[in-house]
C-alpha positions in Angstrom: -8.2 26.4 9.0 -11.5 24.4 9.9 -12.1 22.0 12.8 -11.3 18.9 11.1 -8.0 20.0 9.9 -6.6 21.1 13.2 -7.8 17.4 14.8 -5.8 16.2 12.2 -2.7 18.1 13.1 -3.6 16.9 16.8 -3.8 13.1 15.2 -0.7 13.4 13.8 1.5 14.8 16.2 -0.3 12.2 19.0 0.5 9.5 16.4 3.6 10.8 15.7 4.4 10.6 20.0 3.1 6.9 19.6 5.2 6.1 17.1 8.7 7.5 18.3 7.9 6.2 22.0 6.9 2.5 20.4 10.2 2.6 18.5 12.3 3.6 21.6 10.9 0.6 23.4 11.7 -1.6 21.4 15.5 -0.8 21.4 15.6 -1.5 25.7 16.3 -4.4 27.3 13.8 -5.7 28.6 12.5 -6.0 25.2 15.9 -7.2 23.9 15.1 -10.2 26.2 11.5 -10.6 26.1 12.2 -10.7 21.9 15.3 -13.1 22.7 13.1 -16.2 25.0 9.6 -15.2 23.2 11.1 -14.1 19.5 8.7 -11.5 19.7 7.9 -7.7 20.6 5.7 -7.1 23.7 2.1 -6.6 23.0 2.1 -3.3 24.4 5.1 -2.9 22.0 3.4 -3.3 18.8 -0.1 -1.8 20.0 2.4 1.5 20.6 4.0 1.0 16.9 1.0 0.1 15.3 -1.7 2.1 16.2 0.8 5.0 16.1 1.6 4.9 12.7 -2.2 4.5 12.3 -2.7 7.4 14.0 -0.1 9.4 12.4 -1.5 9.0 8.4 -5.2 8.8 9.5 -3.9 12.4 10.6 -2.1 13.6 8.2 -4.9 12.7 5.7 -7.6 14.1 7.5 -5.4 17.7 7.5 -4.7 17.6 4.0 -8.2 16.3 2.6 -10.5 17.3 5.6 -13.1 20.6 5.7 -12.8 21.0 2.4 -15.8 22.3 0.6 -18.9 21.4 2.7 -22.6 23.0 2.2 -22.9 26.4 2.6 
C-alpha cells in the first residue's frame, strides 16, 4: 500500500470524525437557540460539517486513486 493511500485513509477518517462532530453539534441546545434567533447555524458548526465532508470525500478519492503507477 502506497504512502498516498495511507494518507488518504487517514484524511477520510479525520473527515468522518469532523463531520460526525458537526452533525452532533447541530442538535445541541445552544445551536438550536442560535438558529432560532439568527436563522442560521453558527460558523463553527458550519465549518465542521463542510470541512469534514470535504476531507472525507478527498480522503476517499485519494485512497482509491492515489498512488497509482508512477515512474520506476
